[in-house]
N, C-alpha and C positions, 0 to 999 in steps of 0.2 A: 578614354577608353573607361567603360564602366563596367564592373564585374557584377553580375547578379549571379543568385543561388535558387534553382529550383526547388520546391519541397512538393511532398507527397501529402494530398489532402489527409487528415487524422493522423498526424504527426506533430501534436503539439507540444511533445517532451522537450524538443530540442532549443536551442538558442542560436543566434546569429549575433554578428558582430557587426556594428554599423559605426562608420565614423565619417569626420568630415574635417578640413583644416581651415583656420582663420587666423591671419597674422602670425604665422609661423606655429600655430597650435592645432594639434591633432587630438580629435575627440573621437574615442572609440565606445561604441554601443553594441552590447550583447543582448538581442531579443527574439524572442520565440512567436510562435503563432503561424497562421496562415501566410501572412506576407511575407516577401523575401526581402522588403526594401524598409529601410529606416525612413522615419518620417520626419526626421530632423535633419535639415541640410547646412552646411557651412560652405566657406570657400576657404581656399587655398591660395595664401598670398605672402610675398616675400614683404622684407620690412621696408620696401617701398610702397607696397599696396597691390602689386601687380599678383595675377593669379598664377599659382604654380600648378599645373596640371600633372596626371600621369606619377603621382605617388605610389611607390610600392609598399603593399602591406602584406606582412607575412604573419601567419598565426601556428605556433606549435604546442600540441598538446604536450605537457612535459611529463606524462606517464607513458606515453607511447610513441611520442616524436613524431606523430601524423601531421602533417604541413598541409594548411591552407592559405590560398594566398588572392590577391586583389589588387585591383591598380584604381586609384581613385580617378574621376572622370574631370571634365573640364571646370566644375562648380566645386570640385574638392570633396565630392561625395564617394562612399564605396560601402558594399555590403559583404559580409561574410556571414552566410547563413548555416542553421542544422549543426551548431556546435553541440555536441554532446556535454554533460557536466564535468566540470574537472577544471584541472589549474593550466592557464595558457600563457606562454612567452608571447608577446606581439610585439613587431617591430615596424617603424616606418622608415623609409629612405628614399630620398630624392635628391638629384643633382645639386650642389651647392650648399647641401646641410649635412650637420652630422648625422649620422644613423640613430634614432632614438629606440631603445629598448626597455619595455615594461614586463617584469617577470611578476610570476605567481599571481596573476590576473585569472580571479576565481569568477568561473560561469556554474550558476546554480540552475536546475531544472526550471524551464520555462521563466526566466528571470532576463529583466532589463539591466545591465551593467553598465555605466558611464564613467569613464575617468577620462583625464585630459591631461596631456603632456606636451611640451615646446619642442618643435625643431629649430635647433638652433643652427647659425650659420655657420660653416665649417667645411673641412675637407670630408669627402663620404668614408674616408679610413679612419677618422675618428669616431668614438661612440659613447652616446649617453646613456647609463644604464640607471633605472628608476626601481626601486624595490617596494617604495612605500606606496600602495594604492590606496586612494582615498575610499571611504565606505560609500557603497553602491547607492545611488539615490534615484528613484522610480521617476523619472521626468518624462517618458515617452508613453505611459500607460497609466490609466486611472484603475486597473484591477488592483483588488484586495485581497491579499492572500499571505501566506509565509512558509517557506522552506523549513521543513525540518532536517537538518543536515546528517552525513555519515556519522559526524560526532556525536552528536545526540541519540543517534539511533545506536551507535555500538556502545557507548559509555552510559546511559542513564538505565537503572534497573527495570526492568519490565515483566512483569507477572503474565506467564503465558507466552510470552513472546508473540503478541501479534501487535503489528506496527501501527494498527488503527489508534491504538491507546495513546501513541505519540500526537494524534492528530486534536487530542484535547488540549495540547499546548497552545493551538492558534486562537487568536480572540473572537469571541463570538460562538465558539464551539462548547458543547456541553455533553453531559452523560444522557442516555436514552432513558425513556421511563423505565421503571424496574419492571421487569417480567415480560418486556414488549417482545414480540415476534423476532426481530432482526438480533436484539441482545441475547437472545437464547441460542441463535445458531451461529456464533461466532464472534460478535461483537457488532455495534452500531454506534452512529454518531449523529448528531443534531447540530445543525449549525445556523446561526441567527433566526431560528425558531422554526426552520423548515422540517418537514417530517424525515424522519431517520431512513426512510426509502426514496427520498428526493435526491441523494447523491448520486454521483457519476463516478464510477472507478476506471481509471485507466492504467494499465502496465506497458511501459514503454511506447505509450502513446497510443496504444490499441484499446479499443472497448475490452473491457474487463467485469462485464455486469450479469448478475443472474438474473432472467427474466422471471423466476418463479417469486423472488422476495426482493428482488433490486439490492442486492449484496453483490461482493468481489465474488468472481468465479475462481481464479486461481490464487492462493494466497502465498506469497513468496516468504520464503526463511528472512527473517530479520537480517542474516549476517550475508544476505545476498541484495542487499536493498542499498544503492549508492546513496539515496535521499528521496524525498518527495516533497512535493508541494500540496497545498490545501488552499484552492483557490474560493474565498467566501462571497464576493460580490464584485460586480460591474465586470465579470471576465467577458472575453469577445465571444463573437458569434459562432466561432468555430466550436465552442462548448455548448451546443445547442439541445442536449438531450435531458437534461434534468435541472431543477430551478433550485436545488439545494447547492452542496459544496461541489468542487471539482478537486478530486483527490488523484494527483497525477504521480506514480511510483516509477522511479527508474532502477534497472536492475543494474549490477556492477557489472564491469568489463575488464578483460585482462588487460595487464601492463607487460612493460618489457621485462619486470622481474617477477618470480615466481612468489605467490602467497598462498596462504592457506591457514585454517583453522579448524578446530575441532572443539566438541564441547558435550557436556552432559549435565543435566539438572533432574534432582528427583527429590520427591517427597513422600512418604508413608505416615502411615497411622502411628507408627512408633513417635513420631515427632509432633503428634496433634493432639488435642485435647477433645472431649465430647461436645458435641453441639447440645444446646440448651434443650432441644424437643428431642434427644436420643434416648433410647430406653435407658432406663437406669441402670447400674451393676445389678449382677444377679446376686442372691443371698439363699440361706437355707429356706426362708419363708417366701420367697419370689413364687408368681405363678409362671409355668411354662410359657413361651410366645409374649411375656409382659417385661423383660429384662435382657441384657446383651451388654456385649463388651463394645469398645470402640468401633464404628463403622469402618468398613473396609475401603481403605486407600493405598494405592499404589500409583505413582505417577513418574514415568521417565521420558525426558524429552532430551534429544540427543541428535548430532550430526555434525555436518563440515562443509566446507568449502576448500576450492581450488581452482586458482587462477594463473595465467602467464601466458608466455607468447608461444606459440607454434612455428612463428617467423619471425624473427626480432624485426621492429620497425614496421611489419605489414600484418600479420595475422595473430589475433589473441583469442582465449578462450576463457570462459568463467563457468565451473561446474559447483552446484550446492544440493545439499540433501539435508532433509530435517524430519525425524520421526518422534511420533507420539504414542505411546502406551500408556492407557490410562482405565484404572479399575477403580471407581470410586462409588461408595454407596451416599445415597441422597435421601435425607431424612424429611419425609412429608407427613402431615396430618391431615385427617378430613372428617367432617361430621356425617355419621350414618345413622338411620334408624335405630332405636334400641329393640332388645328382642320382645319387650312389652308392646311397643308400638307396632312392630311387625305383626304379634298376632292379635292386636286388635283390628289392624289392618284386613288381615287374610280372614278374621272372622266376619267382619262387615260384607267384604265379598263374597262369601260363602252366602251369608244370609240373604242378599239383595241378587247376586248374578249366579248363583249357585257352583262357585268355583270350588274345586279345581276341575269338576267332571263338564262344565260348559266349556265348548272349544273357544268361544270368544276370550276365554280368560289366558289362553297359551301366551299371548303377546305379553300380558303383565306379568305371568310368572317367570317369563325370560328375563324381563328387566328386574325382578326382585333377585334372581340367582346371580345378575352380574355386583350385586353390591356384597362386598366382605361384611364380616359380622365386627361388632366392634372389640377391639382388645386392649383400650386403655379407657376405664370408666364404663358407662353404658353407652354411651353416644360417640366416641371417638375411635378411629381407625389409625393406626401408626404402622408405617412400613418405610423399609430401607433398602429399597434394591439396588444393584449395583451396576451402573453405569460401564459400558465398555465402551472403548473408542480406541482405535488405530488408525492414525495418520501417517502418511507418506508424502513428503512436499519434495519435488524434483526441480529443478531448475537447470538450463544450458544456454550459454549465451556465446555467439561467435561473431567475431568484427575482423573484417579484409579491408585493408585498404590497396586498392590498385594504383591510383594516382592521388594528387594532391586535388583532383576534383570528382574521383569517383570512389566511393565506399559502399560496402555491403556489410549489413547486421542483421542478423537473424537469431530469435530467442525460442525457446520452448520450455513450456511448463506445466507440470501435473500435479493436481491435488487428486491423492488417492486416499479416500477416507470409508472406513467402515464403523459404522455406529449403533450401538444399541442404547437407547434412553427413552425409559417408561414415562418420563414427565415431559417429553418432547411437546410443545404446543402444536407443530407445524405436523408432524406424526406420532399423534397420541394414540394411546392404547387404554383401554378398559380394562379394570380389575381383573375380569375374567380371560380378557384377552392376553393379560400382563401373563396369567398362568400358563396360557396356550403357547404363548411367542416367547416365553424368557429365554430360550437358546437360538432366540434368532436377532438378526441384525439388518440394518438397513446400509449396503453397501452403495459408495458413490463415487464416481472419478470424473474429474472436470480437468479438461485439456487447454492450453492456450498455446497457439502457435504464431508467430509473426515473423516474415521478412521485411526489411526495409532497404531501399536502395536510393539514398540521396546523391542526387546529380547536380552538377554545376555545370551551366552553360554560359559563355561569355557572348557579350552584344558589343 
């Protein structure tokens, strides 16, 4: 009997476990993608070389006690697909052999894991426990990529708490060009020379791309991420959307134990020094408008998570929230015409066109009014308007295990953002518009909803 796993298209974040027997050896392989079967087949034999069919394979999630099982077929092959990332206990048993148990088998997002263990001849009541799992070697796929594990996500220092910064740990990835469009909108990444807008973002296997600038739509809190993988080359055809990297993020799920976190990070100008281009400190001889203190800065980032069981071994939940309150002055300078240059230009326009009485001069006059007057020297305008930003990141995930073959998983993510940024290259303001719209902002809400129903069908 052969056990196959059904998989819904567009679910590349799960893994599967494929194994075969040969000469009393069980080979187990955790794989992902659209395929439900392994492409590596072995034979089940006893010490005399005869085939041993119908070996019972049981896979248990150590955090939730969720059970998946399969039977090897006549050729010793079996598949257990759609395994969420986590640690598993795998057992293999067959009549005339001791039960063999592998503990702490780690399955990462979209990863192929292969370990081998021998089935020893003996009574079925005897057990062989193996805890040292060899390092995973990718022998069933040519895909190049790297998993950023939960330990790295949780323990490495991270300025501004954007998970995309961790993607720079992947070989072939590099920082975007300074001042590029995506880098000013929350982060960007260039992999193997591809454009920063050529990446594909997935959240729990679901499309998470903003069609406007091809960036992520819902930004999960770092504390809500189990792990993520960046595939940089030779990924399978299921990732057919983009030519750059495939960034596959997996959210945390609840377990049989309650866990929670709470955090707050803050920065303010009391702890900072001036920027080189900021106005100098005021003195008795300073000209009004050409001096000032340390520009405004107040940054508070806070939130928390909570996860656990609603029904032990069956239903689990995980909730997360992260907020950002930012008030930050950004100093910029620009070259503008001096008063002498403007006077000469206006005099020439009056002599040749009869401005400002000539109606055709109206457009030029309007452009002239958009330019601010120099406040540093004769040709430099210096400004430090305050960026105002309010972010609220929500995420909720629910998992329910009906049976060993039927599971439902759903998540909801919301990014609620309200931003006022005078120097935003996507939604830029003119200086005159800045004066008019200074009290306004650009609200934005981005939702991501997903429901997955992995099913197993026996053949």
